[in-house]
SEFIFI-152545 format. One line per 4 residues: number of its first residue (from 1); for each residue x, y, z of N, C-alpha, C, O. Coordinates in Angstrom, 1 decimal. Each point is the difference from the previous one (the first is absolute). Layout:
N
NUM	X:Y:Z:X:Y:Z:X:Y:Z:X:Y:Z  ...
This chain:
97
1	106.1:34.2:135.9:0.4:0.1:-1.4:1.6:-0.2:0.0:0.7:0.4:0.9  -0.2:-1.0:-1.9:1.6:-0.3:-0.2:0.6:1.5:-0.3:-0.6:0.9:-0.7  1.6:-0.8:1.1:0.7:1.4:-0.5:1.3:-0.5:-0.6:0.8:-0.6:0.7  -0.5:1.0:-2.0:1.2:-0.3:-0.9:1.1:0.8:0.7:-0.3:1.0:0.7
5	1.5:-1.5:-0.9:1.3:0.6:0.3:0.1:1.3:-0.5:-0.4:0.2:-1.1  0.9:0.7:1.7:0.4:1.2:-0.4:1.3:0.0:-0.8:0.9:-0.7:0.4  -1.0:1.5:-1.6:1.2:0.1:-0.6:0.5:1.2:-0.1:1.0:0.2:-0.8  -1.6:0.7:1.5:0.7:1.5:-0.1:1.3:-0.2:0.5:0.3:-0.9:0.7
9	0.6:1.8:-1.1:1.3:-0.1:0.8:0.5:1.3:0.1:-0.7:0.9:0.4  2.1:-0.7:-1.0:0.5:1.3:-0.1:-0.7:1.1:-0.6:0.1:1.2:0.4  -0.9:-1.7:-1.6:-0.6:1.0:-0.7:-1.2:0.6:1.1:-0.2:1.2:0.1  -0.4:-1.9:0.6:-1.3:0.4:0.8:0.7:0.9:1.0:-0.6:1.1:0.3
13	1.9:-1.4:0.4:0.3:0.7:1.0:0.5:1.4:-0.4:0.0:1.0:0.6  0.5:-1.2:-1.9:0.6:1.5:-0.7:-1.3:0.8:-0.2:0.0:1.1:0.5  -1.0:-1.4:-1.0:-1.4:0.6:-0.3:-0.5:0.4:1.2:-0.5:1.2:0.1  0.6:-1.8:1.0:-0.8:0.2:1.3:1.1:1.1:0.6:-0.4:1.0:0.7
17	1.5:-1.0:-0.8:1.0:1.1:0.6:-0.2:1.1:-0.7:0.1:1.1:0.6  -0.3:-1.2:-2.0:-0.3:1.4:-0.7:-1.4:0.6:0.4:-0.1:1.2:0.0  -1.0:-2.0:0.3:-1.1:0.6:0.1:0.1:0.5:1.6:-0.6:0.9:0.4  1.3:-1.4:0.3:0.0:0.6:1.5:0.9:1.4:-0.1:-0.3:1.0:0.6
21	1.3:-1.1:-1.6:0.8:1.4:-0.1:-1.0:1.0:-0.3:-0.3:1.0:0.6  -0.4:-1.5:-2.0:-0.9:1.1:-0.5:-1.2:0.4:1.2:-0.5:1.2:0.0  0.3:-2.0:0.7:-1.1:0.2:0.9:0.4:1.1:1.2:-0.8:0.8:0.4  2.0:-0.9:0.0:0.7:0.7:1.2:0.7:1.2:-0.7:0.3:0.8:0.8
25	-0.1:-0.6:-2.0:0.5:1.3:-0.5:-0.9:1.1:0.3:0.5:1.0:0.7  -1.6:-1.0:-1.1:-0.8:1.2:0.3:0.0:0.4:1.5:0.0:1.1:0.3  0.0:-2.2:0.6:0.1:0.3:1.5:1.3:0.7:0.4:0.0:0.8:0.9  1.1:-1.1:-1.5:1.2:0.5:0.3:-0.1:1.4:-0.6:0.4:1.0:0.7
29	-0.9:-0.7:-1.8:-0.3:1.4:-0.7:-0.5:0.8:1.2:0.6:0.9:0.4  -1.8:-1.4:0.2:-0.8:0.8:0.7:0.6:0.3:1.5:-0.1:1.1:0.6  0.7:-2.1:-0.1:0.5:0.1:1.3:1.5:0.6:0.0:0.2:0.6:1.0  0.7:-0.6:-1.8:1.2:0.4:-0.1:0.1:1.0:-1.1:-0.7:0.0:-1.0
33	1.9:0.8:1.1:0.3:1.1:-1.0:0.9:-0.7:-1.1:0.4:0.8:-0.8  0.0:-2.2:0.6:0.7:-0.5:-1.1:-0.3:0.5:-1.1:0.8:0.7:-0.7  -2.2:-0.8:0.2:-0.6:0.4:-1.3:-0.4:1.3:-0.1:-0.9:0.3:-0.8  1.5:0.5:1.4:-0.5:1.6:0.2:0.2:0.6:-1.4:-0.8:0.8:-0.5
37	1.9:-1.3:-0.2:0.2:0.6:-1.5:-1.1:-0.3:-0.8:-0.3:0.7:-1.0  -0.4:-1.8:1.3:-1.2:-0.3:-1.0:-1.3:0.6:0.2:-1.0:-0.3:-0.7  0.9:1.4:1.9:-1.3:0.5:0.4:-0.1:1.1:-1.3:0.9:0.5:-0.7  -2.3:-0.2:0.6:-0.4:0.9:-1.1:-1.4:0.5:0.4:-0.6:-0.6:0.9
41	0.2:1.6:-1.5:-1.2:0.6:0.3:-1.3:-1.1:-0.4:-0.1:-0.6:-1.1  -0.6:0.5:2.0:-1.2:-0.9:-0.2:-1.3:0.8:-0.3:-0.3:0.9:0.6  -0.4:-1.4:-1.8:-1.0:0.4:-0.7:-1.2:-0.6:0.3:0.1:-1.3:0.1  -1.4:1.7:0.1:-1.1:-0.7:0.3:-0.5:-1.0:-1.0:-0.3:-1.2:0.4
45	0.3:1.6:-1.7:-0.6:-0.8:-1.1:0.8:-1.1:-0.1:-0.7:-1.0:0.2  2.1:0.8:-0.4:0.8:-1.3:0.0:-0.4:-0.8:1.2:-0.2:-1.2:-0.1  0.0:1.7:1.4:-0.3:-0.6:1.3:-1.2:-0.7:-0.2:0.0:-1.2:0.3  -1.1:1.8:-0.7:-1.3:-0.3:0.1:-0.1:-1.4:-1.4:-0.7:-1.0:0.1
49	1.5:1.4:-1.0:0.0:-0.9:-1.1:0.4:-1.3:0.4:-0.6:-1.1:-0.2  1.6:1.3:1.0:0.8:-1.4:0.6:-0.9:-0.8:0.8:-0.1:-1.2:-0.1  -0.6:2.0:1.0:-0.9:-0.5:1.0:-1.1:-0.8:-0.9:-0.3:-1.1:0.3  -0.3:1.7:-1.2:-0.8:-0.7:-0.9:0.1:-1.4:-0.7:-0.7:-0.9:0.0
53	2.1:1.1:-0.5:0.5:-1.2:-0.5:0.3:-1.0:1.0:-0.1:-1.1:-0.3  0.5:1.4:1.5:0.3:-0.9:1.1:-1.3:-0.7:0.4:-0.2:-1.2:0.2  -0.7:2.2:-0.2:-1.5:-0.6:0.5:-0.6:-1.0:-1.1:-0.8:-0.9:0.3  1.2:1.3:-1.7:-0.7:-0.9:-1.0:0.9:-1.4:0.1:-0.5:-1.1:-0.1
57	1.5:1.3:0.3:1.0:-1.3:0.0:-0.4:-0.9:1.2:-0.1:-1.2:-0.2  -0.3:1.7:1.5:-0.2:-0.8:0.9:-1.5:-0.7:-0.2:-0.3:-1.1:0.3  -0.6:2.0:-1.0:-1.2:-0.7:-0.5:0.1:-1.0:-0.7:-0.6:-1.0:0.4  1.4:1.0:-1.6:0.1:-0.9:-0.7:0.7:-1.4:0.6:-0.2:-1.1:-0.4
61	1.1:1.5:1.2:0.5:-1.0:0.8:-1.0:-0.6:0.9:0.1:-1.3:0.0  -1.0:1.8:0.8:-1.0:-0.4:0.6:-0.7:-1.0:-0.7:-0.1:-1.2:0.4  -0.6:1.6:-1.5:-0.9:-0.6:-1.0:0.6:-1.4:-0.3:-0.6:-1.1:0.1  2.1:1.4:-0.7:0.5:-1.5:-0.4:0.4:-0.9:1.1:0.0:-1.2:-0.1
65	0.4:1.8:1.0:0.4:-1.0:1.1:-1.2:-0.8:0.5:0.1:-1.1:0.5  -1.3:1.7:-0.7:-1.1:-0.9:0.6:-0.1:-1.2:-1.0:-0.3:-1.1:0.5  0.3:1.3:-1.6:-0.1:-1.0:-1.3:1.1:-1.0:-0.1:-0.4:-1.2:-0.3  1.6:1.5:0.6:1.2:-0.9:0.0:0.6:-0.4:1.1:1.1:-0.6:-0.1
69	-1.7:0.9:1.4:0.6:-0.1:1.2:0.4:-1.5:0.3:1.0:-0.3:0.7  -1.9:-0.6:-1.3:0.1:-1.5:0.2:1.1:-0.6:-0.9:0.5:-1.1:0.2  -0.1:1.9:-1.4:1.2:-0.6:-0.8:1.3:0.8:0.0:0.8:-0.4:-0.8  -0.6:1.2:1.5:1.3:0.8:0.1:0.3:-0.1:1.7:-0.9:0.3:0.9
73	2.1:-0.8:-0.6:0.7:0.1:1.1:1.3:0.1:0.1:0.9:-0.7:-0.6  -0.7:1.8:1.6:1.4:0.8:-0.1:1.0:-1.1:0.8:1.1:0.0:-0.5  -1.4:-0.9:1.5:1.0:-0.7:0.5:-0.1:-1.6:-0.2:0.9:-0.7:0.3  -2.1:0.3:-0.7:0.0:-1.4:0.0:-0.5:-0.3:-1.6:-0.5:0.8:-0.8
77	0.9:-1.9:0.6:-0.1:-0.5:-1.6:-0.7:-1.3:0.1:0.6:-1.1:0.3  -2.1:1.2:-0.6:-0.8:-1.2:0.2:0.3:-1.0:-1.2:0.5:0.4:-1.0  -0.9:-1.6:1.1:0.2:-0.9:-1.1:-1.4:-0.2:-0.9:-0.1:-0.5:-1.1  -0.7:1.0:1.7:-1.6:-0.1:-0.7:-0.2:1.1:-1.1:0.3:1.1:0.4
81	-0.6:-1.1:-1.5:0.3:1.0:-1.0:-1.2:1.3:0.6:-0.9:-0.2:0.8  1.1:1.3:-1.4:-0.8:1.2:0.2:-1.3:-0.1:-0.5:-0.3:-0.7:-1.0  -0.7:1.4:1.9:-1.5:-0.2:-0.7:-0.3:0.6:-1.3:-0.6:-0.6:-0.9  1.2:1.9:0.6:-0.1:0.8:-0.9:1.4:0.6:-0.5:0.7:0.2:1.0
85	-0.3:0.2:-2.0:1.1:0.8:-0.4:-0.3:1.4:0.3:-1.2:0.4:0.1  2.4:0.3:0.1:-0.2:1.3:0.5:-0.3:1.0:-1.0:-0.4:1.1:0.2  0.6:-1.7:-1.3:-0.6:1.0:-1.2:-1.5:-0.1:-0.1:-0.6:1.1:-0.2  0.0:-2.1:0.4:-1.6:-0.3:-0.1:-0.5:1.1:1.4:-1.1:0.6:0.0
89	2.0:-0.6:1.0:-0.7:1.0:1.0:0.2:1.4:-0.5:-0.8:0.9:0.0  1.9:-0.9:-0.4:0.3:1.6:-0.5:-1.3:0.5:-1.1:-0.6:1.0:0.1  0.3:-1.9:-0.9:-0.8:0.2:-1.0:-1.4:0.2:0.6:-0.8:0.9:-0.4  0.4:-1.6:1.3:-1.3:-0.1:0.8:-0.1:1.2:0.7:-1.1:0.5:0.2
93	2.3:0.1:0.1:0.0:1.3:0.9:-1.1:1.0:-0.5:-0.9:0.5:0.7  1.2:-0.2:-2.1:-0.4:1.0:-0.7:-1.4:-0.3:-0.4:-0.8:0.9:-0.1  0.6:-2.1:-0.2:-1.4:-0.6:-0.6:-1.1:0.2:1.0:-1.1:0.3:-0.3  1.6:-0.7:1.8:-0.9:-0.1:1.1:-0.7:1.4:0.5:-1.0:0.1:0.6
97	1.9:0.8:-1.1:-0.6:1.6:0.3:0.3:0.4:1.1:-0.3:1.1:0.4
């Protein structure tokens, strides 16, 4: 399958750099005392609410990825048209039960 030329450039590099920084900040916070001023008392209710939201988001990602996986590519841009628009996959996500 032919692959189209990637047109990502500085914008793509900047966004990926921001994503990597955002990924490593929590690790730096855990390992070093750099962000010690931001520590606060942790309560179980917000923690478990966050865990439930994360689980729900991962479940949605799992459901949509199975339906859209052939149309979305992170690194390669194919010249063939996608099978179905992403919006149709999101609509059918809740219709399928």
